[in-house]
N, C-alpha and C positions, 0 to 999 in steps of 0.2 A: 552308106552304111558300112561298117566295117570295125576293125580294131587297130589302135594305135599302140606301138611299145612306147615305153617312156622316153622322153626327149624328141619324139619324132613329130612331124606337123602334118596338117591335112590341107590340102590345096581346096579353096572354096572359090567360086566365081564372086565378082563384086556384087553386094546386096545383103539383105537381111535372111539369117538362117537360125534356125533352132538346132542347138547342138545337145544331144543326149550323151551324158557321161556317167560311168557306173563302174564300180570295182566291188564285186559281191565279196571278196575276201576281207575288206573292212567295212562292209555295211554302207556304202556310197552310192547314191544314185541322185541324180540331178539333172534337169533340162535348162539351159540357159539360151537366151538370145544374144545374137552377135551380128553386128554390122560390118562387113568387110568392104574397105574402099578400094577401088582400083589402084593396084602397084603398092598396098600397104599391107602391114601384117597386124592382124589382131590377136592378141594373147589371152587365154582364159587361165586364171590361177585357179588350182586345185587344193583342197584342204590338206593339212598335214595329217599325221597319223598319231592317234593317242593309244595310251595303254589303259585298260579299263579292268579293275580286279572287282569281283563281286562276292559277297558274303551274305549269308541270310541266318536268322536265329529265330526260333530253333529249327533243326534240320537243314536240308539242302533240297535244290531243285534245279530244273533245266533252265539255262539263262537264254532269253531272246533279246534280240536287238531289233527294235523297229518291226517286230512280229516275226522275226526270221530265227529259227534256232541256230544256235552259236556251236553246239557240240561241246560245251563245258558246263560244269555244274557250279553252284553258287557256293563252293567250298574254299574260296581264296584263290581260286584259278584266275589267270589273266588272258586277256585277248587284245589284238590290235583292232582299233575302230577309227574311222575317220573322224577328224576333229569337227565339232560342230554339235547340233542339238539331235538327240535320240530319246527314244522312250525304252528304258530297260524293264524288261517283264521276266518274273520267275514263276515256274509252274512246279509246285511240290509234287512229290509222288502220290500224294493223297488228293490232288486236284486243286490246292489252293493256289491263288494267284496274286501277287504283289507286283505293283508297276510304279516306276518312278521316272519323271523325266529329267535328263541330265544334260548339261552343256560341257562337252569334252574340250580340254586343251591341255595337252601334256599327258601326265599319269594322274588317274583319279581311281580312288577306293570307294565304294558305297557299301552300306550295310542296310539291309531291308528286313524288317519283321515279316515273318512268313507264317 
């Protein structure tokens, strides 16, 4: 267990391992299996970062990514999210909820009826 800075490596003994990777700032969390062979290097690719802009009509609400509040409202504000599949949910001040699955690559803007 531990934290690695970008570009750093983790020394593991030969064998099969499960590696938990996460970055809460971009709503990324994943567990992967990796097999390390003696004297060899095993690399894991991480997803890129996408920009997401959320608008709702009528009204605005709190934006959630994969069930986690983002701290932004659905008023055209943008946030950085790990590329890949996510569930975007908006909760209005009146309690209405709208959700939409998205697959993010690059910049994406979504409009949800609320």
